[in-house]
Phi, psi and omega in degrees: 000327176293322180289323179301310178304315179301309188300315177294326176301311186290332173293320177294313179297313177299319184291331184292317183291318184285337186269007173305115181074006182234170181237124179255144183228135179235138178237128192212122164285106177255094192310127186044056176298097182193210185298335181292338181291113185283177177292327180289322177300312177305318184297311183296315179298318176296316176306311182302319187262358189288348186278349193257164176276323181226143178235125175253120179252134171250163173064047170272127189307143184288337180288183169303333184289332175297307184297320175300326178296313182295319177292328177285324177298316179293329180287315179300319177295323179296331182288353177268006166106359177234136187284123175253151165230161184219166170210136177247132179291172162292175183279134183289175193266021179305134190283007179209159182296341181285329184260323183295141183211187168226166170246171174213155170231142165228152182202158180271115188290341175286338185249338184216148175246157172275148167253094192070196181257163175288165180205141174282155181287118184274329185295328190237022184295334178278340173271328182253119182306306177245079186305147185297153176252127181260154173209126183265124181230138185244138181232110185054240179258016185248139176241144177237141178241112178279139174244093195274138193207138179226105178289158168292165198294167187288333183289342174268007176059076178299343175302334176298332175268314189299341181295336180276352177299334178303335184272347190287319177307324185285347172279343182229057192291352177265346186264145170276093184276139176225110174286130180215158173132201181257108183265351178056024175215150174279159189289351176286346188298152184280355180292340176273352182305317181297319175291324171303319180293339177274359179101005179273138183230150177284146172288323185244140180221124186071018185255126179279147187227359178246149181280133161300162169295322182211141181293147177239108171063037183084349174277103186258005185253146185246315192224149179266085192245312186276142187195169165241151173230124190219168176250106183298341182285341181255343186205157173258132174277108183272326189190151174201156177191193172238163183238112179282060182302328189290340182284349182261358184249155185305317182205175177294331179292327174284324183296323187286346171288340174268313176187157179261011174236157175258150175296144174237136181237156171214144177238116183253137160280098182290000000 
């Protein structure tokens, strides 16, 4: 426990230096974020996320336990001395209870302010099972719009849905969009080419972000699924990275009770 606290302390200090005049965003697929998350697990999640300005969460359970788990997480974050607010999306349009989910944003109100309320993508709700959840955030006189997304599984061919993302920037021409979340595809897939042609680039290239069932020769990560996509012409990427939270726990079985994905973060100068 002492080692975990020290590692997280140095992470927070380093992020605080980098984030002067910038906005730090972390995205995390918190598998089955609902009533199954114990208070111990919520505490570990809060420790991991407390250094950032905005948190985008995917895979929040559609039932009441999902919203309650996010509220519990916000309460735990608030106990760390900084005021946090949160918003949970409505239920996505998935055609089964196994596909329908919610999203969430949490943010430090002293660092960033919200512009209106978030919304699920209405234009392509019929084409995308778990349509993205948007949130506008303001730092100073600049606004960033996060597009929080959890794709269908790779076996279901998420490219069938991701092909509609090329139409989203035109729907919100005044917004500085940053796509974030679990895309269940690597950034090298051709479905991202239309976004690339519009100037969007991935923050991570070749970075695995999902946990294996067991480590192989010290390699505990499996697939390159989670990412951010942003336009360098509109903002400067100051730093980015992943959080190896599983290294602070006894084994992968314990880690996977928290999530089978690791958090990814990016720090932007707007």
